[in-house]
C-alpha positions as CSV (number, residue, x, y, z in Angstrom):
1,X,29.5,-189.3,-3.2
2,X,27.6,-187.8,-0.3
3,X,25.8,-190.2,2.1
4,X,23.0,-189.1,4.4
5,X,23.7,-189.3,8.1
6,X,20.8,-191.6,8.8
7,X,20.7,-194.9,7.1
8,X,17.4,-195.4,5.5
9,X,15.1,-198.4,5.7
10,X,13.9,-199.2,2.2
11,X,10.9,-201.2,3.5
12,X,9.5,-198.1,5.0
13,X,8.0,-196.2,2.1
14,X,7.1,-192.9,3.8
15,X,10.0,-190.3,4.1
16,X,9.5,-189.9,7.9
17,X,9.6,-193.7,8.5
18,X,12.7,-194.0,6.3
19,X,14.5,-191.7,8.7
20,X,13.7,-193.7,11.8
21,X,16.3,-196.2,13.2
22,X,16.0,-199.9,12.5
23,X,15.1,-200.8,16.1
24,X,11.8,-199.0,15.7
25,X,10.7,-201.7,13.3
26,X,11.7,-204.6,15.5
27,X,8.9,-207.2,16.0
28,X,7.7,-207.7,19.6
29,X,8.6,-211.0,21.3
30,X,6.2,-213.8,20.7
31,X,6.3,-215.7,24.0
32,X,5.6,-214.4,27.5
33,X,9.0,-215.1,29.0
34,X,10.8,-213.0,26.4
35,X,8.4,-210.2,27.1
36,X,9.0,-210.3,30.8
37,X,12.8,-210.4,30.2
38,X,12.6,-207.3,28.0
39,X,10.4,-205.5,30.6
40,X,12.9,-206.2,33.3
41,X,15.8,-205.0,31.2
42,X,13.9,-201.8,30.4
43,X,13.1,-201.3,34.1
44,X,16.8,-201.8,34.9
45,X,17.7,-199.1,32.4
46,X,15.2,-196.7,33.9
47,X,16.8,-197.1,37.4
48,X,20.3,-196.6,36.0
49,X,19.3,-193.4,34.2
50,X,17.6,-192.1,37.3
51,X,20.6,-192.8,39.5
52,X,22.9,-191.2,36.9
53,X,20.7,-188.1,36.7
54,X,20.4,-187.8,40.5
55,X,24.2,-188.1,40.9
56,X,24.9,-185.6,38.3
57,X,22.4,-183.1,39.8
58,X,23.8,-183.7,43.3
59,X,27.3,-183.1,42.0
60,X,26.4,-179.9,40.3
61,X,24.4,-178.5,43.2
62,X,27.1,-179.4,45.7
63,X,29.8,-177.7,43.6
64,X,27.7,-174.5,43.4
65,X,27.3,-174.5,47.2
66,X,30.9,-175.3,48.0
């Protein structure tokens, strides 16, 4: 039996929505404190991605110069 690579969500009736990951359909936090916590976590991830990208670029550029 062949299985698709993406697990489908049977609640989403449209084929495009069935292919989306489960976290897309997650409900937003109800209270304000949870919303702030989620925003801080997202901001933290942005900084980590920026620093990782900057370090990778610096390493590549330095290796071409050296």
